[in-house]
Each structure stands twice: as C-alpha cells, then as structure tokens.
C-alpha positions as MATLAB code, in Angstrom:
seq = 'MRIATFNILHGRSLSDGRVDVDRLAAAVKTLDADVLGLQEVDRDQPRSLGADLTAVAAEAMGAVDSQFVAALSGTPGGTWMAATGDEQPGSASYGIALLSRFPVVSWRVVRLPALRASVPLWSEHTNRPFLARDEPRVAIAAVLEGPDGQLTVCNTHLSFIPGWNSVQLRRLMRSLEGTREPLVLMGDLNMQRRAAARATGLTSVAAAPTFPAPRPTRQLDHVLVRGRLRAASPAEAVQLPLSDHRALAVTCERF';
ca = [
      83.544  -44.450  143.289;
      79.980  -43.298  143.768;
      77.738  -44.045  140.783;
      74.242  -42.610  140.383;
      71.441  -42.704  137.824;
      68.534  -40.268  137.822;
      65.564  -39.784  135.512;
      65.123  -36.049  136.071;
      61.731  -35.547  134.313;
      63.382  -32.609  132.440;
      63.995  -30.998  135.829;
      60.319  -30.628  136.711;
      59.076  -30.818  140.291;
      55.878  -32.701  141.109;
      55.134  -30.266  143.928;
      54.775  -27.092  141.828;
      55.097  -28.263  138.214;
      58.035  -25.905  137.605;
      61.527  -26.380  136.230;
      64.074  -24.557  138.382;
      67.696  -24.984  137.293;
      68.947  -23.993  140.742;
      66.841  -26.770  142.251;
      68.312  -29.234  139.747;
      71.833  -28.083  140.594;
      71.157  -28.507  144.312;
      69.787  -32.015  143.733;
      72.898  -33.029  141.784;
      75.125  -31.650  144.549;
      73.146  -33.692  147.077;
      73.797  -36.894  145.120;
      77.566  -36.188  145.189;
      78.199  -38.750  142.429;
      81.545  -39.330  140.769;
      79.773  -40.746  137.706;
      76.204  -39.703  136.920;
      73.763  -40.908  134.285;
      70.754  -38.682  133.583;
      67.633  -39.460  131.581;
      64.827  -37.233  130.250;
      67.259  -34.365  129.793;
      66.275  -31.170  127.952;
      68.453  -28.830  125.959;
      67.093  -25.564  124.545;
      63.504  -26.526  125.381;
      61.025  -23.724  126.270;
      59.513  -25.834  129.070;
      62.882  -25.876  130.858;
      63.662  -22.208  130.268;
      65.889  -22.928  127.271;
      68.569  -24.287  129.613;
      71.235  -26.859  128.871;
      70.418  -29.163  131.773;
      73.545  -31.258  131.197;
      75.725  -28.188  131.647;
      73.822  -27.252  134.815;
      74.405  -30.723  136.281;
      78.052  -30.858  135.173;
      78.882  -27.595  136.921;
      77.001  -28.659  140.059;
      78.852  -31.983  140.453;
      82.245  -30.745  139.309;
      82.380  -33.008  136.271;
      85.567  -32.843  134.195;
      83.854  -34.540  131.238;
      80.213  -34.792  130.188;
      78.176  -35.428  127.090;
      74.524  -34.976  126.166;
      73.054  -37.174  123.441;
      69.706  -36.274  121.898;
      67.206  -39.070  121.368;
      64.786  -36.743  119.605;
      64.824  -33.306  118.081;
      61.804  -31.104  118.698;
      59.280  -31.127  121.523;
      58.451  -34.322  123.457;
      54.699  -34.846  123.361;
      54.480  -32.427  120.415;
      56.257  -32.218  117.091;
      59.515  -34.136  117.003;
      61.718  -36.395  114.904;
      64.366  -38.935  115.771;
      67.714  -37.288  116.425;
      70.655  -38.214  114.228;
      73.493  -36.343  115.924;
      73.620  -33.773  113.128;
      71.122  -31.309  114.644;
      71.861  -27.602  114.398;
      73.239  -25.908  117.536;
      70.469  -24.236  119.516;
      67.720  -26.545  118.265;
      65.413  -27.974  120.937;
      66.323  -31.551  121.860;
      65.727  -34.185  124.508;
      67.729  -37.237  125.524;
      70.264  -38.551  128.023;
      73.579  -37.463  129.506;
      76.632  -39.018  131.093;
      78.835  -36.969  133.432;
      82.087  -37.882  135.158;
      84.556  -36.464  137.652;
      87.119  -38.781  136.039;
      88.621  -38.075  132.594;
      86.909  -39.761  129.651;
      89.229  -41.599  127.266;
      86.585  -42.264  124.581;
      82.848  -41.908  123.898;
      80.441  -44.099  121.954;
      76.780  -43.454  121.051;
      74.433  -46.379  120.375;
      71.066  -45.647  118.758;
      68.594  -48.353  119.704;
      65.919  -49.914  117.488;
      62.631  -48.022  117.460;
      59.199  -49.626  117.596;
      57.436  -47.862  114.754;
      53.905  -49.145  115.379;
      51.524  -47.950  118.091;
      50.906  -50.599  120.747;
      47.777  -51.104  122.915;
      48.592  -50.794  126.625;
      46.496  -50.665  129.769;
      46.358  -47.409  131.742;
      46.501  -47.754  135.527;
      45.118  -44.211  135.836;
      41.972  -44.575  133.711;
      41.554  -48.373  133.816;
      41.167  -48.283  130.055;
      43.358  -49.367  127.148;
      45.150  -46.767  125.029;
      47.414  -46.743  121.997;
      51.007  -45.961  122.999;
      53.637  -44.556  120.650;
      57.200  -44.844  121.850;
      59.978  -42.307  121.393;
      63.449  -42.934  119.933;
      65.911  -44.421  122.393;
      69.672  -44.046  122.684;
      72.605  -45.077  124.884;
      75.949  -43.461  125.566;
      79.069  -45.298  126.718;
      82.384  -43.903  127.906;
      85.737  -45.402  128.837;
      86.830  -43.602  132.001;
      90.232  -43.260  133.613;
      89.040  -44.235  137.084;
      90.965  -44.187  140.378;
      92.018  -47.840  139.932;
      92.347  -47.959  136.164;
      90.064  -47.772  133.163;
      86.456  -48.944  133.090;
      83.459  -48.585  130.796;
      80.250  -46.888  131.884;
      77.060  -46.882  129.811;
      73.844  -44.930  130.420;
      70.503  -45.439  128.689;
      66.735  -44.911  128.878;
      64.739  -47.773  127.375;
      61.209  -48.067  126.053;
      58.278  -48.254  128.467;
      56.661  -50.885  126.209;
      57.037  -54.335  127.814;
      59.083  -56.746  125.756;
      60.446  -54.113  123.412;
      62.689  -52.732  126.154;
      64.212  -56.215  126.436;
      64.860  -56.230  122.680;
      66.632  -52.876  123.008;
      68.635  -54.037  126.017;
      69.874  -57.169  124.257;
      70.832  -55.064  121.239;
      72.749  -52.703  123.516;
      74.610  -55.569  125.168;
      75.685  -56.905  121.769;
      77.078  -53.467  120.912;
      79.118  -53.513  124.147;
      80.743  -56.888  123.491;
      84.518  -56.692  123.811;
      84.476  -53.356  125.609;
      86.918  -52.683  128.419;
      85.939  -54.141  131.792;
      84.807  -53.550  134.421;
      81.565  -52.555  132.688;
      78.836  -50.535  134.383;
      75.400  -50.264  132.781;
      72.961  -47.849  134.375;
      69.780  -45.980  133.593;
      66.021  -46.093  133.504;
      65.469  -49.506  131.933;
      61.686  -49.520  132.477;
      61.797  -53.056  133.824;
      62.255  -54.719  137.180;
      65.601  -55.817  138.613;
      65.351  -59.531  137.852;
      64.343  -58.891  134.237;
      67.226  -56.432  133.781;
      69.776  -58.918  135.102;
      68.334  -61.714  132.963;
      68.372  -59.649  129.738;
      71.931  -58.371  130.253;
      73.691  -61.225  132.005;
      75.108  -58.585  134.357;
      75.033  -58.427  138.149;
      72.817  -55.868  139.853;
      74.672  -53.966  142.570;
      71.806  -51.670  143.565;
      68.501  -52.909  144.955;
      65.941  -50.265  145.945;
      62.506  -49.231  144.626;
      62.701  -45.958  142.672;
      59.238  -45.330  141.184;
      56.956  -43.529  141.811;
      59.068  -41.098  143.806;
      56.737  -40.285  146.724;
      56.093  -43.957  147.626;
      58.152  -46.183  145.337;
      56.910  -49.703  144.703;
      59.003  -50.646  141.643;
      62.652  -50.486  140.701;
      62.842  -49.155  137.138;
      66.304  -47.599  137.550;
      69.374  -49.806  137.760;
      73.125  -50.118  138.156;
      74.490  -53.409  136.787;
      78.101  -54.530  136.438;
      80.379  -57.092  134.815;
      83.965  -57.668  135.845;
      85.817  -57.050  139.068;
      83.525  -54.414  140.554;
      81.173  -54.710  143.514;
      79.036  -52.596  145.807;
      80.982  -51.290  148.798;
      77.776  -50.466  150.702;
      74.002  -50.770  150.220;
      72.451  -48.672  147.477;
      70.293  -45.619  148.202;
      67.100  -44.543  146.471;
      67.353  -40.797  147.062;
      64.202  -38.683  147.019;
      64.954  -35.252  145.611;
      62.709  -32.181  145.112;
      62.125  -32.904  141.411;
      61.081  -35.778  139.142;
      58.688  -38.705  139.467;
      61.651  -41.065  140.024;
      64.049  -41.332  142.917;
      67.727  -41.247  142.063;
      69.596  -44.506  142.589;
      73.133  -44.248  143.981;
      75.689  -46.865  145.012;
      79.357  -46.772  145.974;
      81.407  -49.371  144.093;
      84.926  -50.706  144.532;
      87.329  -52.927  142.594;
      88.237  -56.298  144.043;
];
C-alpha cells in the first residue's frame, strides 16, 4: 500500500505562479498513491480557477472514496472565517483532503484548537520580527477496508507556530484513542521528525527532507504509524512541478 502526503500550495507552481489543474492531475498520477493526504486544498476559489482540487486529484489517482474538509471559509490571506462544516455549496473554501483507492468504512472530522492571539515570530526572509496570525486547523480520519483488513488513516495540517502545533497534535492523538489499528497519521505537521514522533508516540516510517521543494533542508511532512505496519522500502521525497513542498511517499506493509 503506497501512502503519500502532499502540501499542494493550492496547486500553484513556483516556476510560473499559475494554478493549472492538468498539472495537478499529472502530479497526482506521478505519485501513484493508494492513499493520499493533501493539504492547502482549494475549492471554488478564484485563484485556482474555481476548481474543486479534491475532485481533480481523485479522478487522477482513481480514488473510490475521497473527502474534502474546509478549515476556513472565504479567501486565505483575505477575508475568511473558521469553517464549521455547514457552509453553503459553491462557497469558496480552503482546507485538507483525504483520498483512497480502498473503500472507506467511516469518516471522522476533528477540528483542532485555534490560537486566537497574534504571536511574534522571526522572519528568515527579512531578518525582522513580525506578528503572525494562524488559520483554523482541522484533521480528517477514515477507516479503510485495506488489502489486508481495516486500518485507520488520518490527515492533517498543523499550525506553523512553534509549540502550538504540538498542542494541536496532542489534542488530535487524544481524539484518536481507541481507533482501529493499524493507525497511520500523515500530513504537514510543521515540525521536524523527532518532534512529531515525540508528540504522538508513533513511529515514523518516512525520513526525507521535504521543504523547501527546490533544495529541501527540513522534513515538515510526515507519515507515522502505530500497530502492525512498517515501511516496505525507503521513503521518497518527490519533487513535482507545483508547490513549495515535496510530496512524501512510502510503501507500507502489514507484518
């Protein structure tokens, strides 16, 4: 079972600044994942041509089940509000998606605690401090009917604010207590591999730097597991013609 996570930067390419849904579809086909977690996913946003990027990816990979979950409603970087799940069809939204070539038995959405205050952070680009405001964060979990039985897969995109992402991750792990194992947690966790393993108590099965895409020096994207699941081969950080992250893919097997 090939598992992949990819922060798609709403489908935008760093080379030309454009969103091209055909380019996104080709990238997803290249990954050839059986289970795919996407972050920074647009739906009905003008900047991504009003496309449903989850539907584009689902068709490209041949997913039999998929679900998009909005973290915010409105325009990222502009006017927005935290999504509740009750947004009107056709309204612009932004969030995460989980897609599977295996049937999904059940879905669960977990809305993570938001940091309401602005936080001073240091900018590597300007060498000056700035006040950062985080966006709402969400996770989606699914019980899949895999080739060797059922398992749980969860995808999320955590805060970029150090420390708060660990708070969110611990909250997410508490919400997953008692879920069917094996458990796979993947996504852009905005922390390094050792910190992710420490905060979750899970085992990392994918080690490769993923950010920034052209010359990655940090691993912000992860695949972690609990239960009788292991990597069948080394993970790949796949550079694709869109996003500022590389996709992270690993083939796993039961044991």
